[in-house]
Structures are given as C-alpha cells and as structure tokens.
C-alpha positions in Angstrom: 107.9 119.2 155.7 110.4 118.4 153.0 109.3 114.7 153.1 105.7 115.8 152.6 106.6 118.0 149.6 108.6 115.1 148.0 105.7 112.7 148.6 103.2 115.2 147.1 105.5 115.7 144.1 105.7 111.9 143.5 101.9 111.7 143.7 101.6 114.4 141.1 104.2 112.7 138.9 102.2 109.5 139.2 99.0 111.2 138.3 100.7 112.8 135.2 102.0 109.4 134.1 98.6 107.9 134.6 97.0 110.6 132.5 99.4 109.8 129.6 97.1 107.1 128.3 98.1 106.5 124.7 94.5 105.7 123.7 93.4 109.0 125.1 96.3 110.8 123.3 95.2 109.1 120.1 91.5 110.1 120.6 92.4 113.7 121.4 94.9 114.2 118.6 94.5 111.6 115.8 91.0 110.1 115.7 89.5 113.0 113.8 91.6 112.2 110.7 92.5 108.5 111.2 89.2 107.2 112.7 88.2 106.3 116.2 89.2 102.7 115.6 92.5 103.5 113.9 91.1 102.2 110.6 91.5 105.4 108.6 89.4 108.4 107.6 90.8 111.3 105.8 94.2 109.9 106.9 95.4 106.3 106.5 94.8 103.5 108.9 97.2 103.4 111.8 97.6 99.7 112.5 100.7 97.5 112.3 99.5 95.9 109.0 99.5 99.3 107.2 102.4 101.0 108.9 104.9 98.7 107.1 108.5 99.7 107.7 107.5 102.8 109.6 108.3 101.4 113.1 109.9 102.7 116.3 112.0 105.8 115.7 110.7 106.3 112.2 107.1 106.5 113.4 108.0 108.7 116.3 109.7 111.1 113.9 106.6 111.4 111.7 104.5 112.1 114.8 106.9 114.7 116.0 107.8 116.4 112.7 104.7 115.7 110.6 104.8 115.0 106.8 105.7 117.6 104.3 103.2 118.3 101.5 100.4 116.4 103.4 97.8 117.2 106.0 99.8 115.5 108.7 100.9 118.2 111.2 103.8 118.1 113.6 103.1 117.3 117.2 106.5 118.0 118.8 105.1 121.2 120.3 101.8 119.6 121.4 103.0 116.3 122.9 105.9 115.4 125.2 108.6 113.1 124.0 107.2 110.4 126.3 103.8 110.9 124.9 105.1 110.5 121.4 106.9 107.3 122.3 103.8 105.9 124.0 101.6 106.9 121.1 104.0 105.2 118.6 103.9 102.0 120.6 100.1 102.1 120.8 99.9 102.4 117.0 102.1 99.4 116.6 99.7 97.3 118.8 97.4 95.0 116.8 93.6 95.8 117.1 91.7 93.7 119.6 89.1 93.0 117.0 89.3 93.4 113.3 86.1 94.3 111.5 84.8 91.9 108.8 84.8 94.7 106.3 81.9 93.1 104.4 79.9 94.2 101.4 77.8 96.8 103.3 80.8 98.3 105.1 82.7 98.6 101.8 79.6 100.1 100.1 79.4 102.8 102.7 82.8 104.1 101.7 82.0 104.5 98.0 82.4 108.1 96.8 81.8 109.2 93.2 83.1 112.6 92.2 80.1 114.9 91.5 82.2 117.1 89.3 83.2 114.2 87.0 81.9 114.4 83.4 83.0 111.7 81.0 84.6 113.2 77.8 83.6 111.9 74.4 87.2 111.9 73.3 90.6 112.7 74.9 90.7 116.3 76.1 94.4 116.5 75.0 96.2 116.1 71.7 98.7 113.5 72.9 98.6 109.9 71.8 96.3 108.2 74.5 98.1 104.9 74.0 101.5 106.5 74.8 100.5 108.1 78.1 102.7 107.2 81.1 101.6 107.5 84.7 104.2 108.3 87.3 103.4 107.4 90.9 105.0 110.0 93.2 105.0 108.6 96.8 106.7 111.7 98.2 103.4 113.6 98.3 100.9 110.9 97.2 100.2 112.1 93.6 100.2 110.7 90.1 101.6 112.7 87.2 100.2 112.0 83.7 102.9 112.4 81.1 102.7 112.7 77.3 105.0 109.8 76.2 106.2 111.7 73.1 106.9 115.2 74.5 107.0 114.4 78.2 104.8 117.3 78.9 102.7 117.0 82.1 99.0 116.7 81.2 97.7 116.4 84.8 98.8 115.7 88.3 96.2 114.3 90.7 96.1 113.3 94.4 96.0 109.6 95.3 95.1 107.7 98.5 98.0 107.3 101.0 100.8 104.9 100.2 99.9 103.6 96.7 101.1 100.0 96.4 101.2 97.5 93.5 101.0 98.7 89.9 98.0 100.6 88.7 95.8 98.6 86.3 94.3 99.9 83.1 91.0 99.0 81.4 91.6 97.0 78.2 91.0 100.0 75.9 93.4 102.1 78.0 90.9 104.8 79.0 90.6 104.2 82.8 93.2 103.4 85.4 92.6 101.9 88.8 95.0 102.7 91.7 95.2 101.0 95.1 96.7 102.1 98.4 98.0 99.9 101.2 95.0 100.7 103.4 92.6 99.4 100.8 91.4 102.4 98.9 90.8 101.9 95.2 90.7 105.0 93.0 89.3 105.1 89.5 90.6 107.8 87.1 89.5 108.7 83.6 92.6 109.4 81.5 90.6 110.8 78.6 88.9 113.3 80.9 91.9 113.8 83.1 89.6 113.6 86.1 89.0 111.3 89.0 85.8 109.2 88.8 85.6 108.0 92.4 87.0 105.9 95.3 86.0 103.0 97.5 87.7 101.2 100.3 87.8 97.5 99.4 90.0 96.3 102.3 91.8 97.5 105.4 95.3 96.3 104.4 95.6 95.4 100.8 98.4 94.2 98.6 97.5 94.7 94.9 94.8 94.7 92.3 94.1 93.0 89.0 91.6 93.7 86.3 89.8 90.9 84.4 90.5 90.4 80.7 87.1 91.8 79.7 87.6 94.8 81.9 84.4 94.3 83.9 85.8 93.1 87.2 88.5 94.3 89.6 90.0 92.0 92.2 91.6 93.3 95.4 94.0 91.1 97.4 93.7 91.7 101.1 95.9 91.0 104.1 93.2 92.4 106.4 90.7 91.1 106.5 91.7 87.8 104.8 89.5 88.2 101.8 89.4 88.8 98.0 87.2 91.7 97.2 85.7 91.8 93.7 84.4 95.2 92.4 82.6 96.2 89.3 84.9 98.5 87.3 81.8 100.4 86.0 80.8 102.0 89.2 83.2 100.5 91.9 80.3 98.7 93.5 80.9 95.4 95.4 80.2 92.2 93.4 81.5 89.8 96.0 83.7 89.4 99.0 85.3 86.0 99.2 86.7 84.8 102.6 90.1 83.1 101.9 90.7 79.8 103.7 92.4 76.6 102.7 90.7 73.3 102.1 91.6 72.3 105.6 90.1 75.5 107.0 93.2 77.6 107.6 92.5 81.3 107.0 95.0 83.1 104.8 96.1 86.5 103.7 96.2 87.0 99.9 99.8 87.9 98.9 98.9 89.0 95.4 96.3 88.6 92.7 97.1 88.4 89.0 95.2 88.6 85.8 95.5 85.5 83.5 94.0 86.9 80.3 94.2 83.7 78.2 92.5 81.8 81.0 89.8 84.4 81.7 90.6 84.2 85.4 92.4 85.7 88.4 95.3 83.8 90.0 95.8 84.2 93.7 98.9 83.6 95.8 98.0 82.7 99.4 100.3 83.8 102.1 99.4 81.3 104.9 98.1 78.2 103.1 99.7 75.7 100.6 97.3 76.5 97.8 97.0 78.6 94.7 93.5 79.8 93.8 92.1 80.4 90.3 88.9 82.5 90.2 87.0 82.5 87.0 86.0 85.8 85.3 83.9 84.1 82.7 80.2 83.9 83.5 80.1 80.6 81.6 83.1 79.0 83.4 83.0 75.2 83.8 82.0 73.8 87.1 84.7 73.2 89.7 84.7 69.9 91.5 86.2 69.5 94.9 84.5 66.4 96.1 82.5 63.4 94.8 79.2 61.8 95.6 77.4 58.8 94.2 73.7 59.1 93.3 71.2 56.7 91.8 69.1 59.6 90.5 68.5 59.4 86.7 70.8 61.7 84.7 72.7 62.7 87.8 76.4 63.3 87.3 78.9 61.6 89.7 80.1 64.8 91.2 78.6 67.9 92.7 80.4 71.2 91.7 81.6 73.4 94.5 81.1 76.4 92.2 80.6 77.3 88.6 80.3 80.4 86.3 81.5 83.8 87.3 83.9 83.8 90.2 84.0 80.0 90.4 87.0 79.0 92.6 89.5 76.3 91.8 92.1 75.2 94.4 95.5 74.0 93.4 97.3 72.4 96.3 101.0 72.9 96.7 103.6 71.4 99.1 104.0 74.8 100.8 102.8 78.4 100.5 104.2 80.2 97.4 104.6 83.9 96.8 105.4 86.3 94.1 104.4 84.6 90.8 105.9 84.9 87.3 103.8 83.5 84.5 104.9 82.1 81.1 103.5 83.9 78.1 100.7 81.4 77.6 99.8 81.5 81.3 100.1 77.7 81.4 102.9 77.7 84.0 103.9 79.9 86.9 107.0 80.1 89.1 106.4 80.8 92.7 109.0 81.6 95.3 109.3 79.2 98.3 108.8 80.7 101.7 112.5 80.1 102.6 113.5 82.3 99.7 115.9 79.7 98.2 113.9 77.9 95.6 111.5 78.5 92.7 108.6 76.1 92.3 107.0 75.6 88.9 103.2 74.9 88.9 101.4 73.8 85.7 98.0 75.5 86.0 96.3 73.2 83.5 97.0 70.0 85.4 97.0 71.7 88.8 100.3 70.4 90.2 104.0 71.2 90.7 106.1 70.0 87.8 109.6 71.4 88.6 111.8 73.0 91.1 115.0 75.0 90.7 117.5 76.6 93.0 117.0 80.3 93.4 118.9 81.5 96.5 118.7 85.0 97.6 114.9 85.4 97.6 114.0 85.8 93.9 111.6 88.7 93.1 109.6 86.8 90.5 106.9 89.4 90.2 109.5 91.6 88.5 110.5 88.8 86.1 110.7 89.5 82.3 111.0 87.2 79.3 112.4 87.2 75.8 113.7 85.0 73.0 117.3 83.8 73.2 118.7 81.5 70.6 115.3 80.3 69.6 114.1 79.5 73.1 112.1 81.4 75.7 113.9 82.6 78.7 113.1 84.7 81.8 115.1 86.7 84.2 114.6 87.5 87.8 116.4 89.7 90.3 117.1 88.6 93.9 116.2 90.6 96.9 119.0 89.4 99.1 121.8 88.7 96.7 123.6 90.7 93.9 122.6 88.2 91.2 120.2 87.9 88.3 119.1 84.4 87.3 118.4 83.6 83.6 116.1 80.6 83.3 115.0 78.5 80.3 111.3 78.2 80.5 111.1 75.1 78.4 113.1 72.8 80.7 113.4 75.2 83.8 117.1 75.0 83.9 119.3 78.0 85.0 121.2 79.2 81.9 123.3 81.8 83.6 123.7 83.8 86.8 124.8 87.4 86.3 126.7 89.1 89.1 125.5 92.6 89.9 126.5 95.4 92.2 123.9 94.5 94.8 120.4 93.0 95.4 117.8 94.3 93.0 114.1 94.9 92.9 113.0 95.6 89.3 113.8 94.5 85.8 112.4 96.0 82.6 112.9 95.7 78.9 110.9 96.2 75.6 110.5 94.1 72.5 112.2 96.9 70.4 115.2 97.1 72.8 118.3 94.9 72.7 118.8 95.5 76.5 117.2 94.9 79.8 117.7 97.2 82.7 118.3 96.1 86.3 118.5 98.2 89.5 120.3 97.3 92.7 117.7 98.8 95.0 118.7 97.1 98.2 122.5 97.3 98.1 125.0 100.0 99.1 125.4 100.8 95.4 121.7 101.6 95.0 122.6 104.6 92.9 123.6 102.5 89.9 121.5 100.9 87.1 122.8 98.0 85.0 122.0 97.8 81.3 122.4 94.2 80.0 122.5 92.8 76.5 119.6 90.3 76.1 121.6 88.0 73.8 125.1 88.0 75.2 123.8 88.3 78.8 126.7 90.7 79.6 126.5 94.1 81.4 127.2 96.6 78.6 126.9 99.7 80.8 126.4 100.7 84.4 124.7 104.1 84.8 125.1 106.3 87.9 122.8 109.2 87.1 122.7 110.7 90.6 125.6 109.7 92.8 124.4 108.8 96.3 120.7 108.7 95.3 118.6 105.6 94.8 117.7 104.9 91.2 115.2 102.2 90.4 112.4 101.1 88.1 112.4 101.5 84.4 109.5 102.0 82.0 109.6 102.4 78.2 107.5 104.5 75.9 105.1 102.7 73.6 107.7 102.3 70.8 110.6 101.5 73.1 112.5 104.6 71.9 112.9 106.0 75.4 113.6 104.5 78.8 112.4 106.3 81.9 114.4 105.8 85.2 113.4 107.0 88.7 115.6 108.9 91.0 113.8 107.5 94.0 114.2 110.5 96.4 111.8 113.1 97.8 113.5 115.7 95.6 114.0 113.2 92.8 113.3 113.0 89.1 112.3 110.9 86.2 115.3 110.7 83.8 114.6 110.2 80.1 117.2 108.1 78.3 117.6 107.2 74.6 117.0 103.5 74.9 119.4 102.6 72.1 122.4 105.0 72.8 121.8 105.1 76.6 122.4 108.9 76.5 120.5 110.9 79.1 118.1 113.4 77.3 116.0 115.1 80.0 115.2 115.2 83.7 111.7 115.8 85.0 111.6 116.8 88.7 109.3 114.6 90.8 108.5 113.9 94.4 110.0 110.4 95.1 108.8 108.8 91.8 108.4 105.1 92.3 106.6 103.2 89.5 106.0 104.4 85.9 103.3 102.8 83.8 102.8 103.2 80.0 99.3 102.6 78.8 100.2 100.6 75.7 102.8 98.5 77.3 100.5 97.5 80.1 97.3 96.8 78.1 99.1 94.8 75.4 101.3 92.9 78.0 104.3 94.2 76.1 107.4 92.0 76.2 109.8 93.0 79.0 107.0 94.4 81.2 106.1 92.6 84.4 102.4 92.2 85.0 
C-alpha cells in the first residue's frame, strides 16, 4: 500500500513538472502585455537581444518582485520559484524565427496622439534654446528643464529602456527618442506634448537625424536593417537590409549624422565595412562595379545607387565600432574589435590612414575635442582601464595618458569652460567625477557629490555657465554646479537620471559635446 502511494505521488509530481511549461507560463501571465511572440506590446520585447544585462538572477528578481513605478506586477505570489526560474530561462532563449519587420509591419505600429495640437509659439516663457532634457531610466520618463531657472516644465513618459541620445530637429523644436526595443517617440518641445510613436525595429541601438531635419535613421540589431523614417509624420521611407559586399549580414552598431557631408555614417557590427548613406536627393552616383559598353554616350560604370539614400561602402580590415569624428567629418576613429587599437579612416578617400594604440577599449563615441597650443586634440575614456587618452588629430599621435580613479564612460566640456569632466562609471570609485584642465591636462579637482552612489554624465547649459551631473541611482538627482568655481548650487531629485541633453548644445554641435 505504501509503495502504491509513493508511486502515485511520483506520478503526480511528474505531471506537475510536465505542466510547468515555460511557454504556457508566458502565455498565461506575460503575453497580454509583452506580445504572444515575445516581441513587445504595452510592455517591452522579452528576447535576449533586448534584455541586455538583465540575465539570470536579475531577471528572476524582476519577475518575482515586479518593477516599481511601472505596470510590471510582482509574480512571487502567483508563480513558484521553479516556475520563475523556468520562465527566466525561456525569456533568455532566442526566437526560433525573427520577423522581417518590414515597411508594412512598421507602419502598423504607427500611433499619432489625437490630443496633440501644434502650438504657434512656445507655451512657456523659458528660452527654448536653453531647454535641457533629462532621461530618467528609473521610471521611464523625460523631464524638461528650463536651463536658466531649472524649473520643471514637463515630465512625460517614454518607451521602455531609452537608449542612445535623443536627437533634436535642426531648429530645436522637436526631439526624437528611441528605446532598445525599437520604439521611436516624437515630442514637441514648444507644445510640451507627445506627437506620436512608431516601432522602427525589434532591437535598436541609436538614431540620427539628417542635417536638413527631414529624415531619421534607426540602427537595428534585430532585424539587421537600417530603418529610415520621415521626421514629419514618422512614416517609413525605406528599410535597408544590411549586408557586406561579400553577402555577410550585419547588425548596425550605430548610426551618426555627418552634417557637412549630408549623409549618415553607419558602423557595422559583423562586417569589415563602414557605410555612408546620402541624405541629399541630388547625391552623386555611387559606383561599386564596372562594365564596358559600346553604346554611344554610355559611361564606363553603372552606379549601384544615387540620390537620396544612396549607399557607399568603405571597406576596412576588420569591423570597427564606436566612432569619433573630426570637426570637418573628414576623418573618423573607430575602435577595433579587440578593444586595443583605434583605426583612423579618411571618409573622402575611403580607406584607413592611421592606427594608434588605445588599450582598455576606448569609448570613442564619448570623445570630445578642443584647441590645445594651436592644434586640435581629442580625448577619449576607456571602458576597461582607468585612463584618458589625449590624441593629436593632425598626426594621430597620443599626446598624453591621464590616470584616473577607474574606467570611465562619459566625457563632456563646453567652449566657454576651461575644463572637461570625466566620470569613472565602471570602477569601484564610481562615486567620483574628475575635473581636468584642458590646457595643462591635469586633474584640478575630484568631486564626490554622493559617497557610494554612481555619478556620471555631464551636460552644460547653453552658455556653459552651469554643469549638470547625474547621481545615477533610482533615488538620484541632477546636481547643478557652477562650471567655473565648481561649487554645487542645487540638487534636483530624479529617478535614475542618465543622459542630459541641452537643445542649443546639440543642434549647434557645441564643442565638448559628443554627437
């Protein structure tokens, strides 16, 4: 009898385990918000490409405890610990099939706010050129600050996990914001109102706006495409599959605006190429192959593309990431995949022209430049070493290496400031911020505004009078400093404020601002 009871119990346990199918758990508890295919709905996509660092125990914790200040509930009282572990593993499993996410699929996601009315003039008294936007990742909002008084003009909800810097229209009226799961949001600063949203990709890296303000480019990891949107109404203009000349499909690491060139520059993650995509409808033809013809008046080459969105390939020795551009956008520095070198590519001639040692994985996208003793220099932090490299952009030599208290992420300065600011985001001393003299290249002060809390990312007001620093915590703040005396003036409570973006600095490509 005992043997029979034990056997029956084992059968019941086996049945219970069989019922704990993670796909069923997902469908029953998650699909209504995150989509039946895990590609997102009212909630973000739940696939490895968009979950980022939220793996294993971190993901299980979010499932169990929910997310504060969001619609994500806690499931600890609904699911067993084994169910949660199984569900987390399921979410970390790649999809069997990735949708193309073509023009029609993107168009179906377009939503324009029916309550939006375009104002004829700013609805506030503040200087519209001195507005600063603060991205608060703690609860997925953006705060709109008056750059003179630091009064809050508006605070609006954004898509989940904003990534890459927001991009402003050339006159500074509109801002475009992108999330990691591909949503692009348009917001009217004058009206203090959202215009609309569209999902341009499934896993996206960043956006760039054309020099004329007409086109928005979205760099995608998933699918491997570049999506081009009209800034007027967020409609799809073109979806470009990304593949090398040899046919290798590639993710787009980043897309950049090159205003002097009237083009977008693309960094490809998986192919040894850089792409330049024209934003000029009268762009010259691009030739990728040659053919001989006896036909009268026939040219000796057939263009692969021309005009708007014409694509030019620049082949490199290896894939390059994370670009810094010289002020004239003639040259760029890209980081090698091994994180030990910087490779200089001349965009005019379309080839590599120099290489320099940059160990410690340089974060070139945060690089800044200024004049030093009559020559143009740039500085870059390193993600894996407590060093800053100062580089002469004329001969591409390293002028100096500055030792810091740890690996850093962001650099910032302003043309009216004698200093540049550097965080140590990835080190044990991530609660400090270095202030460095741009001429002596010496650290003049090390700030520790909130002991034990991460401090990072600096933005200046339009005139460079004030520097804004993030306390990068859920119960964090934006700290306002006098940029000359380095005295703290004010603290503005924020929910994990990450980036801060001043309208004037961004639309004028102000010195000391990365782009």
